C-alpha positions, 0 to 999 in steps of 0.5 A: 503470467508471461506478460507479468514477467515480460514487464518485470524483465523490462524494468530490470534491464533498466539501470538502477542505483540503490539507495543505502538504508537509513537507520530504523526509527520512528516517524516524526512530524509530517509537515512538508520538508524538501524533496525526500526520495522514496526508500530502498526495498531494504527499508521500506517497511521499517519506520524512519526518524523523519518519515521521509519516505511518506512523500504524498503526505510530508512533500506532496509537491515533490517529484516522488509524490507525483509517481504516487499521483500516477498510481492514484490516477490509475485507481481513480480511473479503475473506480469509474470503469470497473467499480474498484473501491477496496484495493489491497496492497500486498507483496510476494515477501517481506521488505518489498515496500507494501506499507510505504506504498499503501500509505502513499497511495492513500495519501495521494488519493486523499489529495482530492477534497471530494474523496473519502479515504480510509487506510486500513492496516490488516497485517495482524502479525506485523502491523506497521502503519500506526508506527510509521504514522505515529498514531496516538491510538485514540480510537479502537483498533481493527483487532478490537473491531473484529472481536467486539461486534458492537464496535462500528467503523466510526469507533475505530477509524482515527482521522488525521488532522491535517489530511483528508484521510482516516486510518484504521490501525491493526492493533497489537500483534495477535496470536490468532490472525488467521481465525480473526481474518477468516471471520465473517466480522471482517466482511461486515466491517469492510461492507460498512466501510464501503457505505462511508468511504470512496476508497479503502486501501488495505495494507495486508501481509505478504502474500506467499509466506502466510495464508492471511492474505488469501482470506481477504480475497473475497472482501476486496476488489483488486490487489496491487502487487509491490515488487522491489526492483532487483530484490524480489525473487522471481520464483516468489513473485510467480508463486504469488501470482499463481495464488492470486485470482487473475481477475483481481490482480490490478497491476504491479508497483515497482518499487526502488526503481532508480532510473533517472530520466527527464522530469516528464517521465509518465508511467514507465520512466522514474528517477530518485527511487520512486515507485512506479505502476504497471498494468501488466495486461489489459482485461478483455 
């Protein structure tokens, strides 16, 4: 645990400039545009008018997208070394950037023409993936699949026309998210997804405020914990890490970390409000 906070302290000691949050609205066209910054921790889970924060989909050649490329490389390496296939992206609290991170990670993984990638919105209380991607809802949702055992992954996953990426939207908010996620049906669906996809990225609820995310631990290979630089309360992060199984914590993703350095920044130095990944410890 101490090593997690050593990493966090090192990140917080570096100077950072926070962006002003843009007006909340819906995502539009995902075609490439000039280098947008990744969003601040205060706006990351709310949709933007132009979807500028979806850098791996809209602007894959940008510096910000390259930072998610570093995260992609980490996931590809862990898949080979530890058979990591289903990764859950979570956070200690609301608004730290987990949805943006999940979408951009899935988008980065989908850049490989040989990879079959599925993004699943498993936040049944506050679903955001479909809104940010402006999915048409032509397929059934995760809620539908959890309540109807006749539905299969191909009945629910919507393929994005211009990307090597499939998305399973959560559906509308439900009154019984705990019961749905507790059911054996979820594990069956994810087992089916394992057979069809190389990577499954889950956008989960925040870990500490609600128990939903703890129910899916048995179904996933690892967790990425998104930390909003200079925003996530240390006590809430500590609570989250205490609740998680240590063996399943893949690492931390520092979001809204605005350190300006050279273009060749690697794992530890980023600029322009990019997200960065840090493996806070090494498994024996």
